[in-house]
N, C-alpha and C positions, 0 to 999 in steps of 0.2 A: 340707533345706538343700543348696544346690549347692556342690560343692567349688571351691576356687580353682584356676583353670586359666590357662595362658599363652595369651592371645588372639592373640598374634603368632606362635605356633608354626606353622610350615609356610607362613607368608606371607613369601615372599622379598622383597617390596617393602618390608617393615618391618624387615628385618634390617640390621645395621651396614654390610655391604658394599654395600647398595643405594645408599647416598649417596656412594659413592666413584666418582669419574670414572675412565674406562678408563685414562687416562694415569697415574693414581696407584695402579693396582691392584698394581703391583710392590712398593709399600710396605706392603701388607697383612701380610706375614709379620712386620713389625716389631711389630705389635700382639700377635701370638702370642709373639714373643720377649720382649717386655716383661713379659707375664703370666707366662711360664714362669720368667723370672729372679726375679721377685718371689715366685712360688710357692716356688721353691727357697730363697730367702733367708729367708722366713718359716718354712718347714719346719725349716731348720737352726737357726734361733733357738729354735723350740719344743723341739727335741731338746736343744740345749745347756742351756737353762734347766731342763728336766726333769732332766737329768743332775746339774747343780749343786744343784738343790733336793734331790734324793735324797741327795746327799753330806752335806747338813746335818741329816739325820734320824737319830734315835737307834736306830731299829729298821728292819728290812727287812720285806718281805712275801713272799708265795708266789704262784705262778702268774705273772701279768703282772709283770715286774720293777719296773715303775713304779706298779703298782696301789695299793700301800700309801701312795703319796705324791700322791694326787689329792684335790682338795677334795670334801667338807668335811674339813678337817684336824682332828685331835684336839689336845689341849693339849700333847702331847709334841713337836709339829712346830715347827720353827724356820723362819721365813719367809726368802725370798730377795728382797732389795730390788732392784728393777729400775727403772732410770732410762732415759728416752729423750729425747735432745736432738733436737728437730725434730718438729713436729706435722703434717707433710705426709702424703701418701698412704701412704708406706712406714711412717713412725712409727705412724700410726693402725692400719695393718694388723697390725703386730707386736703392739701392745697388745691388739687385738681377738682375735688368735689365741691369745695367752697366756691371756686370760681365758676365751674360749669353749671352749677345749680343756682347761680346768681345770688349767693349769700353774701359774699365779700368781694369787693373789687380787687383785682390782682395787685394794684399799687398799694393796697392796704394790708398786704401779706408780705412778710419777710421770713426768710429761712436762713438759719446759721448751720453750716455744715463744713466739714474739713475739706470737702471737694466740691466747691460751688460750680466748677466747670462741668460737672456731670448733670447740671440742672438747666441746660441751655433751653430746653423746651418751655420750662416755666419762666425763665428770664425773658424769653421772646413774648410771653403773655403780659409781662410787666411786673413780675414778682422779683423783689430785690433779694439776691442770694449772695451771701458772703460767709466769712468765718469770723464771727464777732458775737459770742454768747453774751458778753456783758452789755454791749450796745443794744442787742435785741431785748434783753431782760429789762433794760431801762425804758425802752420804747413801747413795748407791747402792753396791751390791756388784757389780752388772753394769750397765754404762752403754753403751747403744746410741747410736751417732752416726748420725743420719739426716738431716743437714743438707745444704745444697748445698756442692759443692767450694769455691766462692768464699768461703763463710762459715767454712770449717774452720780456717784459720790463726788468726783472731781468737778463735774458740771455744776452741781448744787453749791459746792464750796466757792466756785467762781462767781455765781450769779446772786447768791442769797443776800448780799449787802446792797444789791442794786434793784431789788424788787420793790415796787411801790405797794402800799397797803391794798390798793384797789385792784392790782394785777391778779388775775385768776390763773394759777398754774394748773394745767389740765394734763395729768400724767397718763401716758399709755405704755409705760415701761412695765413689763411683766416682772414678777418675782420681787418687787419692792413694794411692801404694803404701805398703807397711808400713814400709820404712826411713824415709820422710819422716814418717809418723805417729809413729814412735818418737822422731824428732828433735824434732818439734813438742811432744810431750807429756812428753818426758824420763821415760818410763814403759816398763816391760818387759812388763807384763801386758796385751798388746793382741792382739786377734784381728781379722784382716782377710781374710775369705774372698775368694778370687779365682775368678770364674766364667768358664767357657768355654762358649759356647752355639753349637751347630751344629744348627739346625733344618733339616728336610728341605724340599726344594723341592716346589712343588705347592700344592694348596688349603690355605688357612689352617685350622688346627685349631679346631674348634668349641668346644673347651674354654675359649677366651678369653672366652666369654660367661658362664662360671661365675664365681662369686666365689672368692676365695682360701680362705675358710672352707669353702665347699662342696667344693672340691677336697681340702682337708686331711681331710675326713671320708670321702673315697672312698679306701679303702686301696689300690686298684689304681693310683691317681694318686700316692699317697704313696710307693709303691714306686719310682716313676720319679724321686723326689727323693733316693733313697738316695745318700749321698756316695760309697759304694764302687762304685756302678753307673755305668760310663762308657759304656754302650750306649744311653742314653736321650736323648742330645742335649745335656745339660748336665752338666758335671762341675766339681768344686772342685779347683783345681790345687795348692793349698798346704797339704796335709795337715790337713784339717779334723778328721777323726776322731782323728788322733794328738794334735793340739792340745787337743781336747776332753778326752781322757783325762789328759793332763798337767795341764790345768786342774782336773780332778776330784781329782787327787792333791794339788794345792795347796790345794783346799778341804778335803780330809781333814786335811791338816796344820794348817790354820787351825782346824779343829774339835778339835785336840788328839790326833788318832789317830797311833799309831806306824806305822811302815812295814808291820809285820805286820798290824795292824788295818786299814790302808787296803787292802792287797791282799786280805784276807779279805772286805771289803765289795765290792770290784770283782768278785771271783770269784763272789760270791753274786748280784751284779747281772746279770752276763752270762749269758744263757740257755745251758744245756748243749746240746751238739750230739751227734748220733748217728753212729757208735757212741761211747759215753762212755768215755774213757780218762783216768782220774784222774791217771795218772803224767805225762801231757804236756799235758792240756787244762786248765791253770790258769796264772794269771799268777804270776810270781816276780819278785824284785827285779831279776834280770838283764834282764828285759824293758824296764826303764825307765832304768837307770843303767849307766854304763860299768864295765868290770871294775876300773879303777883306783879308782873311788869305792866300788865294791861291797865291797872289803876292809875299809873303815872304817864300813860301815853295819850296825848291829845291829838286831835285831827290835824293840827297845824304842825306838829313835830314830825320829823322823819322817823322811820323805824330804826331800831338799834342796828349796829353793824353786826351781821351774823357770821359766826365762825363756821365755815363750810366743812372743816374737818369734824367738828362736833356733830353737825347735821348728819354726816354719813355714818357716824359711829354710835349714835344714841337715838332713842325715840324723841321726837319733837312734837310740839303741838300740831304742826302741819301733817306729819306722818299719821298721827292718830285721827286727825280730821279727814284725811284722804281715805283712810280705811273705812270709815263709816259713811262716806258721802258718795253715793253712786253717781249723782249728777256731775260731780267734780272729776271722777275717774273717766266718765264718758266724755266730758268736755276736754280733758287733757289728751285723751286718745285722738279726738278730732283735731286738736291743736297740733299734735305731733304729725298727724297725717298731712295737715295743711302745709307744713314746712317743705314738703316735696312736690306740691302741686304747682303746675304752671299757672300764671295769672290768666 
């Protein structure tokens, strides 16, 4: 049997750039930029859902921090219900990444789109596809907004009265800033990553010919999407890691965990760094709440419910703690990387 090979490999006349006129060659970097931005967006969605899914489980694992929470799940596992409004390229990519990387089961993902008949490949995997924004908003625990900016006001008006307090709205709609989203949705649990892309001049990156899934299975490329790495051309400007950790604490509170239990879970989840110093290399309540609130927080009580919009727009105790804690930055980088490793 002959192996499957790429017959176009090495044939420059059959490559993408061959069909581009010379006067348009200056636009080629936009293709790379689009791919890199979508790659980062999908990677961060994978990490975020992996983190929240882990917070919903009753037991932890050893080795890879996320290894105990990969499919197939045992009966003790609690699902994370993920909704996606918008069945275009971005919405489909997020769904495929969550399924193919074993983050969320297909049956725990639902997509609302005006043309569900175009998503037959996802429906065959078990994803429920329909045109029901209200039903999706009522059902989802994490709701990704992947619609056009022009569609967002009407969608927000349609769903805002049906969002539960615990539902996290994760917006990937460009040109609509966080304050406007909060106003449209009348909701405080919103995440809106803001990306800055600075690609280098010169020849276009050949990576644009890869698929998003292929890139996310290449750990060297995954490393370039690390939110804490500002040297790779793309960075998140509005505290993505900090917001993810506060969202994790909200999920722990929703699961009925006390503040002490929530911190025990997060400390077990974050990989240790070397040299190990147990006296300073662990999270404490001071890392997340102000001294004023700390005096009234007991180990038996849950953390307060955190406003994720505020976390993204203002300095928080955790953002300050993260800045001065090398062990934590290193541990969170390892945790991010672990979200993409196979068990």
